[in-house]
C-alpha positions in Angstrom: 107.0 149.0 208.4 103.7 147.6 207.6 102.3 149.0 210.5 103.3 152.5 209.0 102.5 152.1 205.3 98.8 150.7 206.8 98.4 153.8 208.7 99.5 156.1 206.3 97.5 154.4 203.2 94.1 155.0 206.0 95.1 158.6 207.1 95.4 159.5 203.0 92.4 157.9 202.5 90.4 159.6 205.2 91.8 162.7 204.3 90.7 162.1 200.7 87.4 161.6 201.9 87.3 164.9 203.6 88.3 166.3 200.3 85.5 165.9 198.4 83.0 168.0 199.2 81.1 169.7 195.8 81.8 173.3 197.4 85.4 173.0 198.3 87.5 174.9 200.3 89.2 177.6 197.8 90.4 181.0 198.4 88.8 183.5 195.9 90.0 187.3 195.9 88.0 189.6 198.2 85.3 191.9 196.5 83.7 194.5 198.7 80.7 195.7 197.6 78.1 197.2 199.5 75.3 195.3 198.5 73.8 193.4 202.0 73.0 189.9 200.3 76.8 189.8 199.5 77.7 190.4 203.2 75.8 187.7 204.5 76.9 185.0 201.9 80.6 186.1 202.9 79.6 185.4 206.7 78.2 182.0 206.0 81.0 181.2 203.3 83.9 182.0 205.7 82.1 180.0 208.9 82.0 177.3 206.3 85.6 177.4 205.9 86.1 177.7 209.4 83.9 174.4 210.2 86.2 172.6 207.3 89.5 173.6 208.4 88.6 172.5 211.8 88.0 169.1 210.5 90.8 169.1 208.8 92.8 170.1 212.3 90.9 167.3 213.9 91.8 164.6 211.5 95.8 165.4 211.3 95.5 166.0 215.2 93.9 162.2 215.4 96.7 161.2 212.8 99.2 162.1 214.8 98.2 160.7 217.7 97.7 157.5 216.0 101.5 157.3 215.2 102.8 158.5 218.3 100.6 155.3 219.9 102.3 153.6 217.0 105.7 154.5 218.0 105.0 153.8 221.5 104.0 149.9 220.9 107.2 149.3 219.1 109.1 146.6 220.7 112.3 147.6 219.8 113.1 151.4 219.2 116.6 151.3 219.5 119.6 149.6 217.9 122.5 149.2 220.3 126.0 147.9 219.4 128.4 146.3 222.3 132.1 145.9 222.6 133.8 142.7 224.1 133.8 143.6 227.8 129.6 144.3 227.1 129.8 148.2 227.4 127.3 150.4 225.0 129.5 151.7 222.0 126.7 153.3 220.1 123.0 153.5 220.1 120.8 154.2 216.9 117.3 154.7 216.5 115.8 152.4 214.4 113.8 153.2 211.2 110.3 152.1 211.8 111.0 154.3 215.2 112.3 157.3 213.2 109.3 156.9 210.6 106.6 157.0 213.3 108.0 160.6 215.1 109.0 162.2 211.9 105.0 161.2 210.5 103.3 162.1 213.9 105.6 165.4 213.9 104.2 166.4 210.3 100.5 165.4 211.1 100.9 167.9 214.4 102.3 170.6 212.8 99.5 170.4 210.0 96.8 170.1 212.4 98.4 173.8 214.3 98.4 174.8 210.7 94.8 174.1 210.1 93.6 175.6 213.4 95.2 178.7 212.5 93.5 178.9 208.9 90.7 177.9 210.9 90.5 181.0 213.2 91.5 183.6 210.7 88.8 182.3 208.6 86.2 183.0 211.7 87.9 186.4 212.1 87.1 187.3 208.2 83.2 186.0 208.9 83.0 188.6 212.1 83.8 191.3 209.5 80.5 191.4 207.6 77.0 191.1 208.9 74.9 189.2 211.1 71.5 188.7 211.0 70.0 188.1 214.4 66.2 187.7 215.7 65.1 189.2 219.2 61.7 190.0 221.4 61.6 193.4 219.7 62.2 192.1 216.1 65.1 190.7 213.8 67.7 193.0 213.3 71.3 193.4 211.1 74.4 194.4 212.4 78.0 194.7 210.4 81.0 194.4 212.1 84.5 195.5 211.3 
């Protein structure tokens, strides 16, 4: 139980340290303007949000792997009950083992959700202006 508490507290502290960005990841309603500068800002903002969501996905995946490794290192995962003849009557999973599996599954689910949010932000970023430079000069494209 001490290992699980220590692992969860370290994970929560790590997640909170990623959340201390000044720009934050907040969704605001979209305002459609024909202004070129606004569309370029949207592209940069959506790419930044996608990057932050990917960092969250990596952190949650690492926490999930850590909790599954914690489950694998447990000495006794199951409690068995025997009758007088030595036959197994009942086998129950111990509470620490359950906690490790539940925490690992939750972190894996959060990692998947963060990655899906990152893909959505990348798709929204591709629906805005992109600037590029070639040998012939600079250009701007609008993808939709």
